[in-house]
C-alpha distance (Angstrom), angle and dihedral (degrees) to the residues before:
residue distance angle dihedral
M1 . . .
P2 3.80 . .
N3 3.80 116.9 .
G4 3.80 109.5 -74.2
Y5 3.80 98.3 32.3
K6 3.78 136.6 87.2
V7 3.79 136.5 174.5
V8 3.80 120.0 -111.0
D9 3.82 120.0 176.1
R10 3.80 89.8 -11.9
K11 3.79 91.2 -56.0
I12 3.80 128.2 111.7
V13 3.80 111.1 -120.0
I14 3.80 135.5 168.4
D15 3.80 118.1 -86.5
S16 3.81 96.6 -144.1
D17 3.82 97.4 -155.6
R18 3.81 95.5 47.9
A19 3.80 91.6 40.2
E20 3.80 89.6 60.8
I21 3.79 88.4 57.0
V22 3.81 90.5 51.7
R23 3.81 91.4 49.9
Y24 3.80 90.5 48.3
I25 3.83 91.1 53.0
Y26 3.81 91.5 49.7
E27 3.79 94.3 45.5
Q28 3.80 93.9 48.7
Y29 3.79 93.8 46.5
S30 3.81 91.4 48.0
L31 3.82 87.9 55.4
G32 3.80 90.9 55.5
V33 3.80 99.7 -100.2
Y34 3.81 112.4 151.3
V35 3.80 117.9 -116.3
P36 3.85 94.7 -119.7
T37 3.81 88.2 54.0
I38 3.82 90.9 49.7
I39 3.80 90.2 51.2
K40 3.80 90.8 48.4
A41 3.81 90.4 51.3
L42 3.82 92.2 49.2
T43 3.79 91.6 48.2
G44 3.80 90.3 48.5
R45 3.80 88.6 56.0
G46 3.79 91.6 49.7
V47 3.81 93.5 -108.4
Y48 3.81 110.9 147.3
R49 3.78 139.4 162.6
N50 3.80 116.1 -130.3
G51 3.78 88.9 -14.2
K52 3.82 94.9 -55.3
P53 3.81 135.3 89.4
F54 3.79 114.3 -88.0
A55 3.80 113.8 -86.0
L56 3.80 121.0 -128.9
N57 3.80 92.2 -118.7
T58 3.80 90.6 50.8
V59 3.80 92.6 54.1
Y60 3.80 92.5 47.1
Q61 3.80 90.3 49.5
I62 3.80 88.3 53.1
L63 3.81 90.8 50.0
K64 3.82 91.2 52.6
N65 3.81 99.2 42.1
E66 3.82 112.6 113.5
K67 3.79 90.5 -165.0
Y68 3.81 87.8 81.3
L69 3.79 86.0 61.5
G70 3.80 89.2 52.2
I71 3.81 94.2 -104.5
Y72 3.79 126.0 127.0
R73 3.79 121.4 -177.6
N74 3.79 125.3 -159.4
K75 3.80 109.7 -179.7
D76 3.82 104.3 -60.1
E77 3.80 95.9 -14.0
V78 3.80 124.6 94.7
F79 3.81 121.0 -156.6
K80 3.81 124.3 -167.2
N81 3.78 99.5 175.0
I82 3.80 102.1 65.1
Y83 3.82 106.8 64.9
P84 3.83 117.8 41.2
Q85 3.81 112.0 -130.3
I86 3.81 113.9 -102.6
V87 3.82 104.1 170.1
P88 3.83 120.9 56.6
T89 3.80 112.5 -110.9
E90 3.81 93.9 -120.9
I91 3.81 93.3 55.1
F92 3.81 93.3 42.2
D93 3.82 91.8 52.8
K94 3.81 91.5 47.6
V95 3.79 91.5 50.5
R96 3.79 91.7 46.3
R97 3.80 91.0 55.7
K98 3.81 90.6 50.2
V99 3.80 93.2 46.6
E100 3.80 92.1 50.1
K101 3.80 88.8 57.7
N102 3.78 89.9 52.9
K103 3.81 112.8 83.2
F104 3.76 92.4 -147.7
G105 3.78 94.4 55.2
K106 3.79 100.0 33.7
R107 3.79 114.6 124.7
S108 3.77 108.7 -139.6
T109 3.75 141.6 134.9
Q110 3.80 88.7 -100.9
T111 3.78 113.6 72.0
V112 3.78 115.3 -135.0
Y113 3.80 113.3 -130.0
L114 3.79 107.8 -160.0
L115 3.80 94.9 -161.2
R116 3.80 98.1 44.6
H117 3.83 111.8 139.9
K118 3.83 90.7 9.3
L119 3.82 100.3 84.7
K120 3.81 131.3 86.3
C121 3.79 130.4 176.9
G122 3.79 112.4 -111.2
Y123 3.81 92.4 -152.9
C124 3.81 105.8 49.1
G125 3.82 101.8 10.7
H126 3.80 96.1 -124.2
P127 3.82 121.1 133.8
I128 3.79 119.7 -92.8
S129 3.79 109.5 -122.5
A130 3.80 129.9 -151.4
E131 3.80 113.4 -120.2
S132 3.77 143.3 159.7
G133 3.78 136.5 -147.8
T134 3.78 140.5 177.5
S135 3.80 121.8 -114.0
S136 3.79 125.4 -141.0
N137 3.81 90.7 -93.5
G138 3.81 92.8 53.2
E139 3.80 96.6 -102.2
V140 3.82 114.8 144.9
I141 3.79 110.0 -129.9
H142 3.80 122.7 -162.6
Y143 3.78 119.2 -157.0
Y144 3.81 147.4 153.2
K145 3.81 118.4 -112.1
C146 3.82 136.2 179.3
I147 3.82 112.2 -103.5
G148 3.81 90.5 -150.1
R149 3.78 91.5 58.3
K150 3.79 96.1 43.4
K151 3.81 105.7 33.5
Y152 3.79 103.6 27.0
R153 3.82 97.9 29.0
N154 3.79 89.7 -142.0
G155 3.79 94.9 159.8
C156 3.80 93.4 -105.6
E157 3.80 111.9 171.3
K158 3.81 96.3 -146.9
T159 3.79 110.0 123.4
A160 3.81 123.9 -146.0
L161 3.81 118.7 -99.4
R162 3.78 128.1 -148.9
K163 3.81 111.3 -108.0
E164 3.80 95.7 -130.9
F165 3.79 93.6 47.9
L166 3.80 96.7 49.3
E167 3.81 95.6 42.8
N168 3.79 91.1 46.9
F169 3.79 91.4 46.9
V170 3.81 94.3 50.9
L171 3.81 96.2 43.2
E172 3.80 96.4 44.8
N173 3.78 94.4 49.6
I174 3.79 96.3 43.0
L175 3.80 90.4 51.0
R176 3.79 93.3 45.2
E177 3.80 97.4 44.6
L178 3.80 99.1 40.9
S179 3.79 89.4 47.7
K180 3.80 89.6 62.8
P181 3.83 110.5 99.3
D182 3.82 92.4 -139.6
M183 3.80 92.9 52.8
M184 3.80 92.5 46.1
N185 3.81 90.3 49.5
T186 3.81 90.5 50.1
I187 3.80 92.1 52.6
V188 3.81 94.8 44.5
N189 3.81 93.3 46.3
G190 3.81 90.7 45.9
L191 3.79 91.8 52.8
M192 3.79 92.7 45.9
H193 3.82 89.2 53.4
L194 3.81 91.6 45.7
Q195 3.78 90.8 49.9
E196 3.80 90.5 50.7
M197 3.80 92.0 49.7
Q198 3.80 92.0 48.1
N199 3.77 90.9 54.1
K200 3.80 91.6 49.0
E201 3.78 99.8 40.5
N202 3.77 109.9 54.4
P203 3.82 107.6 139.8
I204 3.81 93.2 -173.5
L205 3.79 91.8 52.5
N206 3.81 92.3 44.0
T207 3.82 90.7 52.0
M208 3.79 92.6 50.0
L209 3.82 92.0 47.5
A210 3.80 90.5 51.5
E211 3.80 90.6 48.4
K212 3.80 90.0 49.1
R213 3.82 90.6 53.8
Q214 3.80 91.0 50.0
T215 3.80 92.0 47.6
Q216 3.81 91.7 47.4
N217 3.82 90.8 50.2
A218 3.80 91.4 49.4
L219 3.78 90.4 48.6
N220 3.83 92.0 49.1
N221 3.81 91.2 50.1
L222 3.80 91.0 49.6
L223 3.80 92.0 49.2
S224 3.82 89.8 50.8
A225 3.80 89.5 52.7
I226 3.80 91.2 49.9
E227 3.81 90.5 49.7
Q228 3.81 87.4 55.0
G229 3.78 90.0 55.7
I230 3.79 99.4 -98.2
F231 3.79 101.1 134.7
S232 3.80 130.3 144.1
N233 3.78 141.2 139.6
T234 3.79 88.4 -85.1
T235 3.82 94.6 53.4
N236 3.80 90.4 43.8
K237 3.82 91.3 52.6
R238 3.80 91.0 45.9
L239 3.80 90.7 49.3
H240 3.83 92.1 55.8
E241 3.83 91.2 45.7
L242 3.80 92.5 53.3
E243 3.80 93.6 44.7
S244 3.82 90.8 49.6
K245 3.82 91.9 47.2
L246 3.80 92.2 47.9
S247 3.79 91.3 50.3
E248 3.83 91.8 50.2
L249 3.80 92.1 47.0
E250 3.81 92.2 51.1
R251 3.79 90.3 50.6
N252 3.83 92.6 49.5
I253 3.80 91.8 45.6
V254 3.81 91.0 55.1
I255 3.82 89.2 51.3
E256 3.80 93.0 48.6
Q257 3.81 93.1 45.0
S258 3.80 90.0 53.1
K259 3.80 89.0 60.5
T260 3.77 91.7 64.0
A261 3.78 99.1 28.8
V262 3.83 95.1 86.3
T263 3.78 104.7 89.0
L264 3.78 120.2 178.6
P265 3.80 117.8 -144.3
E266 3.79 118.6 -126.5
S267 3.83 91.3 -107.1
S268 3.83 92.2 58.6
I269 3.81 93.4 49.3
R270 3.80 91.2 48.9
K271 3.81 91.8 46.3
F272 3.81 91.2 52.9
Y273 3.82 92.5 59.4
E274 3.80 96.0 38.0
Q275 3.81 91.8 53.2
A276 3.81 92.4 44.1
L277 3.82 89.9 56.7
L278 3.81 89.7 58.6
K279 3.79 94.1 55.0
E280 3.78 124.4 103.2
P281 3.84 112.8 -92.4
Q282 3.81 100.2 -94.6
M283 3.80 92.8 46.8
L284 3.81 90.9 44.4
I285 3.81 91.2 54.2
N286 3.80 92.5 46.1
L287 3.81 92.6 49.9
L288 3.78 100.5 42.5
I289 3.79 108.7 28.9
K290 3.79 124.8 73.5
E291 3.80 97.7 168.6
I292 3.80 140.9 -21.2
V293 3.80 119.8 -148.6
L294 3.80 112.4 -155.3
Y295 3.78 128.6 -150.3
N296 3.79 127.5 165.9
D297 3.80 93.0 -106.5
K298 3.80 104.1 28.6
I299 3.79 144.8 13.6
I300 3.80 128.4 -141.4
V301 3.79 116.1 -148.4
Y302 3.80 120.8 -156.7
F303 3.80 110.5 -160.0
N304 3.77 129.1 -149.7
S305 3.78 116.5 -116.4
P306 3.82 127.6 -140.4
L307 3.81 89.5 -143.2
Q308 3.78 117.4 108.1
T309 3.77 130.7 -154.3
S310 3.80 99.6 -158.6
P311 3.80 137.2 37.1
D312 3.79 87.2 -132.4
E313 3.81 90.3 71.8
N314 3.80 126.5 85.3
S315 3.80 119.1 -44.9
Q316 3.81 122.5 -94.0
G317 3.80 89.8 25.7
F318 3.79 93.4 -84.4
S319 3.77 95.7 135.7
F320 3.78 125.5 113.9
Y321 3.76 132.8 -119.4
D322 3.76 129.9 171.0
E323 3.76 101.9 -123.7
T324 3.80 105.9 177.1
A325 3.79 93.0 -145.9
F326 3.77 89.9 63.2
M327 3.77 99.1 44.8
P328 3.77 108.9 75.2
Y329 3.77 100.6 93.1
I330 3.78 98.7 135.1
I331 3.78 125.6 -156.0
Q332 3.75 104.4 -156.1
N333 3.78 126.6 177.0
K334 3.74 128.8 -136.9
P335 3.80 108.3 -104.9
N336 3.78 104.2 -79.3
P337 3.81 128.6 107.9
A338 3.80 95.5 -124.3
M339 3.84 93.6 63.1
R340 3.81 91.0 -138.2
A341 3.78 98.2 154.9
I342 3.78 132.0 32.1
R343 3.75 139.2 178.2
F344 3.79 131.9 -151.1
K345 3.77 119.4 -122.1
M346 3.79 126.3 -173.1
N347 3.80 117.1 -150.4
V348 3.81 100.3 -179.8
């Protein structure tokens, strides 16, 4: 039975306690409250589903379920006398319009794969593609599968994963872990340190500065010789060469310094991640995730960074770059095949 219903004497009736939860979800979403915030509020009140906090997919399924409007569809037939209506029509219609604008919740003939173009096989390095198939009972199953194993038959051992399971797994754990103050502090402090090191360790800039010092010394020595009366066509030519080289070096140094001059304060870095966690699922994935490497017993998540390396990138520094030193935040499961629990580990 969907949330909010139960069966009594072989008849579907409203489960009053669970129905109030369904109404609360609809009312909050209709007011513009984000789904992660709704889940956080429910969890704060001690409201769980099967002993665990509500999953994002579960809430979106609730928000799309016509049964709460009292409608049940079976192929081309519509029944209005099977499921009692739980959500008022006005609120349901308002929520439906909002959900249809949201890529994650949109009902269409084309299934939306949240992790499309984000997945890579950890065994053979090929991309993980989004696919679908039909089971023996006619059910359409959506899943993610290694292209190397399917297309190139390279013997890759990566097994396929159900779409709903993997997306749920990634979203739930990212939201849970990044919502922890200690984890957020670790990320922010790590990025602040990385930013500091980037500004200090710029080999290209250091080389140009050293070359500028050498050129300036050579120019000073030549000017001293000219002041002592040593002047010829050769010294004149050399003087113009050094002046031209010094001018070019100064121009290039300014350009290179500008690449590391943009420094984000701690508050801006923290705000970037806090705001990303409030986004709807597709936007959250796009903002936070650079790449996910899949194995059969673990996944490695590479996060986007709000740091920028050039003033030509997006304003306020909120552009992404895949700096290897930042990437190794590892999501690793406890040893069980279902990957039910994970922990974050930072290897910087």
